[in-house]
N, C-alpha and C positions, 0 to 999 in steps of 0.2 A: 427775031432770033431770041432764043430762050438761052439762058446761062445754067450750066450743069454743075450741083454740089457733090456730086459723087467722087471727085477725085479729092477732095478736101477731107473726107470724113476720116475721124480718128487722129487727126492732127493735134488736138488738144491733150491728148492722152499720155505723151512723153511728159509735157509740162506738168501735167497733173502728179504723175510719179514722182518729178524731181521735187514739186514743192511738198507732198506727202512725205519723202524722205527727209526733207527739210525739218518738218514739222516734228517727224519721230525723233530725230536728233534732238531737237530744241527741247521736245517733251521730255525725254529721257535725262537730258542735263538738267533741266529744271526739277526734275523729281529727284534725280541723285543729290541734287545742290539742297533740296529740301530735307530730303532724308538726313544729310550731313548736319544741316542746321537745328532738325529735330533732335538728333541724337545729342548735339553739343548742349543743348538747352536741358534735355533729361539728364546727362552727366553734372551740369550746373546745379541742378535741383538734388540730386544724388549726393554731390559734395555739400551742401549744406543741410541736408538731412544727416548725414554721415556725421559731421564734424559737431552738430548739436547733440547726436545720440551718445557719440564718444565722451563730450564734455559731462552729459548726465550721469554716465556711468561711472566716471571720474568723483563727480560730485556725491553720488550716493555711497562710493567707497568712504569719502571724506565725513560724511554723515554717519555712517555706519560706525567710523572710529570715535566720532562724538558721541553716540549713543551708548558705544561700549565704556567711553569714560563716564559717563554720567552713571552707568550702572555699578564701576568701580565706587566712585563715590558714595552712590547709595549702599552697597555693601559695607563699605566702611562705617557709614553711619549707623546701619544696621548691628556692625558690631560694637559700636559704642551703646546702642540700645541694649545688647545682650549683658555686656559687662556692666552697666549702670543697674540693670535687674539684678545682675549676681552681688553688686555692692549691698541691696537692700536685704536680699537673703542672707548674704554672711552676716550683716548688722543685727538682723530679725534673730538669727540663731544665737549670735552671742548674747543678747539681750534676754533671751529666753533660757540660754545655759545659765548666765548670771542670776537670771530671776529665781529658776527654780531648782538650781544644784546647790545654793548656798555660798558661802564666801562673799565677803564684800558686805557694804552697808544695806544696798538692794536686796541681794539674794537672802542674807539673814534676815531681813525686814519680812520679805515675803511669805519666806517659812513660817515664821512666828505667826504672823497674820493667820494665814491658811490653818497653823495648827492650833490656834484659838477659836477658829471659827468651825472647823470641820473635825478636828482631832489628830491625834498622831497617827492614825492608821492611814491618813493621806498622803505620809511622806513617802511611802512605797509607790504611790502613784506619780509623784513629783521627780522621783529617782526613775522612774521608767521614761518620762518626758525628757528628761535630761540625757537620756541613752539614746531615745529616738532622734531627738533633733539634729544631731551632727550627721548620722547618714541621709537625713534630708538635704541638710545642706551640700553634702559631698554629691548627692546625686543631680542635685540643680546644677553644681559645678560642672560635672561632666557633660551635661547637656548644653549648657551656655558655651561650654568650651569646644565640644565638638560642632556645634552650629558654627561657631567662629571660625573653625578651621575649614568648615564646607564653604563659606562665604570667601575665606580666602584662597581656598581652592579655585571658587568661580573667578575670583579676579586673575588667577594664573592663567586660566582659559581664556579670558577676555583678551589679554595680553597676547597670546598665540594667535588667536583670532585676528588681531590687529595687524600681526606680523604677516600673516597669511595674505590679508587684503593688500597689504603694503606692497608684497612680492607680486601678486597678480597685476598691480598697476605698471610695476617697472621691468619684471621678467618675462619674456616671451615664452609661450607655450612652447615645450620642443616639438610637439607634433605638428603645429601650424606657424610656428616662428612668429606669432601675433601676441602681444599684451591683451589683456582682457578689454582695454580700450579698443585698440585696433580691430579685435574680433568683433567687437559690436559695430564699428563703423563698417566692415567687411560685411556682416549680415545684413544691415540697412542698405548699404549701395547694391548687394545683390537682389535685393527687392524690386530695383529699378529696372531690370532684364527679365524677359520673359523665358529664355532659354539659358541652360548651363553652358552651351558652347560659344557665347559670346560675353566671356567674364569681364568684369570691371575690377581692376586691382587698386587697391587702397594702401597707401604708404608701401608700396613694394620696395623693399631695400635696393634691388637693381634699378627701378625707374628713379627712385629718389635720387640714388648716386649718378645718374645720367644727366639730370636736371641740376644737381647742385653745382656741377662744373660746365653748365651750358651758359651762352652769352645771354640769355633771356634773365635779367635780373630779378623781375618778378617772381618768375617761376624758380630761380635758383633759392630766392630768400625764403619761400613758402616749403621748397622741398628741405632746406635746411631745418627749418622750425618743425616740420613734420617729421624729421630725424630725431630732434631733441625732446619731442614731447614727454617721452618716459623719464629723460633725465631730470626735466622741470618738475614732474610729480615728486620724482624722488628726493630733490632739494628741499621741496615744501615741508615733507614730513620728516620728522626727527624721532627718536624714541628716547623718553625722558625717565629719571627715577626722580623720585621724591627727594628733594634736598633742603637744606638750611635756607631760611627766610633770608638771611643775610648772603646767600651765595651769589655767583654770577648769573646773569639772565641767559635764557636759552640762546642758542645759536652762534656761540663764541668760536664754534669749530667750523662755521660755514664754508669757508674755502677751501680746506681740506675734504671735508664731507662733499661739496660740490664736484671736486675733482675726482672723488671715489665714485660718484653716482655716474660721471660722464663715462668713465671706465667699465663699471659693473654694467650698464645699460648697454655698452659698445660690444660686450662680449670680451674686452681685454682682460678683465680680471673679476674676482668677486668683491662682495662688499666686505671692506675690513672688519677686523673684531676689534681693532685697536683705536680707530678713530670715533671720538664722542658723539654721540647720535645715532649711530648705526644699530640695529636689532641687539647686537651681541655686546654693545658697550653703550649703553643708555647715559644720557647727558643729564648731570644734576640740574634740576628745574628752579633753582632759584626761590623755591616755597611756594610754587603755583598750585601743587596738587594738595598740600596741608592746607593753605588758603580756601581752596576750593571746598574742603571736607568741613571747614569751620564755617563758612559762610552757608553751606547748606544747612549746618545744624543750627545755625543762628537764626535761619528764616524758616524752618520746618516747624509747623503747629504742632505736631506731635513729639517733638524732641526737647520738650521742658524737662522731661524726666531726665535728660542728659545734661543740660546745661543749668539747670535751677532746681535744685532739691531742699530749698529753704522753706520751711513751714513751720511759723512760731505760732504760740499762745493757744494750743490744743489744750483746752483748759477741761478738767473734770473735777467734780466734787468742791468745785470753788475756789479752794487754795492750791490745789495742784495744776501744774501746767507742763507741758511736755514741748521741747523744740527739736527740730530736725535741720540739718544743714548739711550742705555737699553740692558737687557738682563733678563731672567728667569731662576731662579736656583731652582734645587730639593734640599731640605733640611729636616732633621729630627727634629721634635718637641718633646722633651723629656716631655713636660708636657701634650700632646694629645696622645703621642705614634704613631703620623701619619706623614707620608710624606707629603710635602705640596710643592706647588710651588709657589716662591715669586718673585715680580719683586718691585726692589726699586728704585726710582729716575730715572724712564724712563721720558725722557725730550725730549722737541722740543724748539728750539729756533731759531729767526730771528736776524741777523745782517746786518745793513749798514753801509757800508765803513770799516767793521772791528768791528764795535762798535755793541754791544747787546743791541737791545730796545725791545725784547719782549723773554720772556720764561715761559714754564708753564711744570710743572711736573704732573706724575702719580705714586702711590705707591698703592701696594695690594698684594692679594694672591688668589691662588685658592679656598681655603676653605671659606674666606669670598666672593669671588665671588658666589660660590654656595648659600652661606647663603642669600645673596641679591635675587640671583634668586628665590629661594624657597619661599622668602617672598612675591614675586609680583606672584606667582603661583595662578591663578584664574581659572574659568571655561572657559573663553574666551581664556587664554593663553594655557589651553590643548588643546581646539578644535584646535587653531592653529598649536600645535605642532603635533596633530593626524593627521591634513591637510596634513603636509610636512612629514607623514610617520614615526615619531619618539615614536609614542604611539599606541598602540593596544588596540582593545576592548576584554577584558579578554585574551590577549595572553600574552607573556612573559615578555613583557615592560609594566607595570602600572605606568603611568605619576602622578595618583593620589596618589598612595603610594610611589613614588620616591619624591613627592612633600614635604614628611613630614621627609625626609632624610637629612643626612648631608654627605659631603665627608670624606671619613674614609681612603683612601688609602689602599694598601695592608696591610692585618691584619695577616694572616697566610699563609704560603707556606710550601711545602715539601722541604727538604734540606737533603744533604748527611752528615751522622755523621763521622767525619775525623778518629774516631777510627775503624771503619769498612767500607772498601772500595770495597769490594767484597763478593760474597756468593756462596757458594757450594751447587748445587742441586744434592743430591741423589735419584736414583730410585731402590728402594728394590722390585724386584719382585718375586712371588713365585707362584707354580703352581702343581697341582698334576702330577706325571709322568704317561705317556702313554695315555695321553687326548687328543690323536689326532683323535679322532672319528675312528679310524679303529675298525671294530668290531659292528658298530653302522649303523641303517638305517637312511633315510634322515629325520626321526622324532626324532631321537635321541635316540632310543630304541635299545637296546643290541640283536644282531642276535643270533638266536637261535643255541646252541653248540659252540659259541665261547667263547674263554676262554684266558684271558691276564696272567695267574698265573703259566706258564711255569718257571722253576726254571733251571739254567744253572748246569745240572749234580750233582755235590756234595753239593753245595750250598742249604742251606735250605731256603732262603729268595728268593722271586719272583723277576723279573726285574721290574715288573710294579707294581704299587700301593704305590710308594715312594713318596715324594715331593722333588720338584728342586726348586733351587733359583739363582737369578742372580742379579748383581748389576752393575750400571752404574752411572757415575758421570759426572757431567758438571758444568762449573764456569760463573758466570755473571760478568762482568769485564767492566771497562772504558777503551776504546782506541781512540783518536782521529784519524781519517783517514789520512793518509799522500800521498803525491803525489811523484813520483820516475820518475828520468829522466837518461837514460842511464845507469839504474842499480844503480844509487846513489841516495841518499835521498836528492833531491835539489828541491827547488820549487820557482816559481815566481809568480808574480801578474797575469800574462795571463795563468796560469794553470787553468784547470777546477777542480772541487773538493775542497778539503780542502789542507791545508799547515801548516808548524809548525807555532808556536806562534811568532818566531822571526828568525832572521839570526844565532842566536847562537844555534838553535837546540832544543830549549826548549821543553819540553813535556807537554801537558795540565794535570793538575791533576783531579782526578775523581771528577766530580760535578753533580748538577742537574739543570745545566743552559743550556747545551748543550746536544742534544740526541744521544751520541756516546756509548751507552751502547749496549755490545754484549754478545752471548753465544758461548762457545766451551766445547768440551768434554776434559777430564783432565786425565781420567782413561777409558780404552776400558772394556767392561762388561767381569765381572767375574762371575764364579758360582761354584755350587754343588749341593750335594744332602742333604737332610735334612732327617736323619734317624728316 
C-alpha cells in the first residue's frame, strides 16, 4: 500500500508567511534603529564642527581687533616720523634764514663772506632766498599736518570697526536672531543635512530654555553655557582710552560691566554709556597704549630719526665742526587726554677751534604743528594736496573737512579684560529623529504607503518621531606660536616664525595687541534623546 502526500501539500506556506512577517518587522525595526543611531552620530559630528567653527569666528574677530590695534600704533609711529621730519625742516629753515638774512653773528658773517667773494650784487639773491625759504617751510608744515590728520582719521575709523566687530559678537541679527558666531554654527550644522525640510537647530532660544530647566544635568549645564556665550565674549572685550602710566589697571569695573553685558545680551537693556569699558565710556588703560607706542619706536630699525637725532663732529675745513642733537618723544597729556609727539631743545650748533659761535634750537609738538598747518589751509593749499594725491573728490579723505579738525591721537581701542581671558563656545544642536528623508520623494513629499511608526515588539512608543540633541564645545584662547629645535623649545634670531619672549622662557599673556587667538575643541560632542 502506498502513502499519498497530496493532502499535505501547501501546509508549510502559512508558517513561511509568519516567519516572513516576523523577519520584515525585525528588519524594519533594525533599519529604523540604525537610522536613529546614524542620525545621532551625524548630529554629534555636526555639533563638534559647529562649536569649532563658532570659536574660529570669535578668534578671528579678536585677531581683527589685535591687527587694528597694531595699525593704530603704527599710525602713531608714522605721525612721530612726520613731526620729526618737520622739526628738521623748521630747524633748517631757521638756519637758512639766519644765515642769509643777516642779524646775529652767523648771519652777518655769512653775508660779509659772500660779499667779499662774490660782491655786493649777490645780496639781492640772498634776500630772495630769505623770502623763499619760509613758504617752503610752511608748505612742508601743511603736508605733514594734513598727513597727521589723515592718520588720525584712520585711527578713528579703526576704533569704529572694532566696535562693529564687538557688536557682531554680542548682538543678534534682528533678521535671524543669531550673533555672528551662532550664524556661523548654524551654517556649518546645515551642511550636515541634505534637505531643508529636516533642519538642525543650533542654540535655539526655545530649545535652550527647555533644556535649562530639564532634569538632565549635563544638558541643562550645556544649554546654560550656550545661552551665555555672547555674554562671555562681551565680558572679555572692553574699550580703553590712553591713560597715565601711573593710572589704575584695566578691568577695575568688571563687576558692573559683566552685569551690564548679561542684561544687554539677554535683551533686557542696552550697553550703558556710563559704565567704564563700554564703547561709549572707554576705560583709562593705565599707560598700555603709550607704552606700546614707545616700545614700537624703540625697536623699529627705521625709527632712529624719531628717537635719536644726535650727530656730533661733522667737521669741515679742519677747524669747523657742526653738532646736531634732539629727539621726539611720545607723551600723554592728562589735560587733553591725548598722546602727543614732543620735541624739546632740538639744536644745531657750529664751533670753530672748539669754541661755539652759533647755536639755534627748535621746540614744539605734533598737535601744535597740526594747528599751525590747518590755520594755513586754503583753497590753493588743498589743490596742491589734491595734486599730490592726498585729497580726493568725494572720496574717503576729504581735506576740506580735515582742515577743520585737530590732532586727537588714539581715543578708543579694544582691549582684553584681565578678569576673563578666554571664552567657551557651546553648540547645542537639536533635530527631529528619523528626519533623514528616507520615505520621501525628491520634492520632500511622503511616499505612499511608507510609515516610520514601527514599534520594537513590546514597546509602545515608535522609534521615530522623537527629538535628539547633541552638544559640542570649543574654546577661544590665546597662545603665542613657539619654535622648536631637536624636539626642545629653543629659539634663535635666525628661526622663522615666532619665538619666546626672552631666554627665560617667558610666555606672553593674552592681549589684543598680537593676533595669536586660536580655537580648539574642549569636549567631544555628546548627545541624547529628548523625550
